[in-house]
N, C-alpha and C positions, 0 to 999 in steps of 0.2 A: 339763847339762854335767857330765862326770865328770873330775875331776882325778886322773890316774894318774901324775903327774910323779914321776920317780925310782924307779918300781917295776919298771922293766925291761920294761914292756909293749911289744908290737910290733903294727903294723897287720896286719889280716887281712881277707879277704873275708867271713868268717863269724865275727866275734867274738861273745862272749856276755857279758852282765852277769849275775853270779851273786850271790845273797844271800838270806837268810831261807830257806835250804835249798831254793832252787829257781832255775831260770833265769828272769831277769826280762825280758831282751830279746835276741833275739826269743824268743817262746814261743807255744804253741798257744792259750793263753787270751786273748792279745791279738792280734786279727786284723790282719795286715799284708798289704796288697795286693802280690803278687809283682811286678807291673809297677813299683810304686813302688820296691821294693828294687833292681830292675835300673836304674831311672832315677837314684835318689839314693844308693844304697848303704845298708847297714843303719846305719852311723854315719859321722860325719865326723871325721877325725883332724887334729889340729893339734899344734904343739909349744909353744904359748904360750897361757896363759889369757887374756891381754888380746886376742890375735888371735881367740880363740874367741868372746869377748864381742862383737867387732865384726861377726860373722856373724849379724846380726839376722834374716835370712831363715830361717836354720836354728834359732836358739835364742830368737828374740824379743828384746824390749827389757828383760825382767826375768827372766832364766833362773834356774832352780834349779841351784845349783852344789853338788856333793857331792864328797867325797874318797873315793877307792878305798882299800881296806886292803891290796890285793895284786894280783898278776897271776900266772896259772899257765897251763900248757899244755905240750904236747909235740909237736914239738920246740922250739917257741917259745912265749913267754908272751903269748897272745892273748886269754885269758879274764880279764875284770876282776872282782875280788872286792869285794863290799861287805859291811860288817857288817850284822847283822840289823836294827838300828834304822834305818840309812840305807836299806836295801832297802825297809822298810815306808814310809818317807818318800817314796821314789820312787813306789811303787805308789799311795799316797794322793794324791800330786800328779797322777799320771797319770789318776786318776778324774775330776779336774776339767779338766785340760789336754789329755789324749789325745796327748801328745807322743811316746809310744813307738809308737803306731800310725802317726803321721805321720812317723816316722823323724827326729824333731828331736832327735837325740842326738849330742853332740860329745864325743869323748874327747881329753883333753890328755895326751900321752905324752912 
């Protein structure tokens, strides 16, 4: 789960998580089934962190919760920015849990 509360982020059909000088989600290094993207969407948007934690089908019972450092994009802020250490934490956790490939990403905006 990515907490982007108060950063002015807006929902989009194709949002990106960006950090450690690269696009983390989605990206070409992490294979995502296009049919799954159509079925589930690349991310799930919610407006409340507690509500996000209740969606155990998407985030599991012990989700990784990180804080975004910003949001950018033109004309709307749809790309979520992570600092480098947080981005590395996400990539390391994904090696174990493969949540990026499974589209088990929730953005709190």
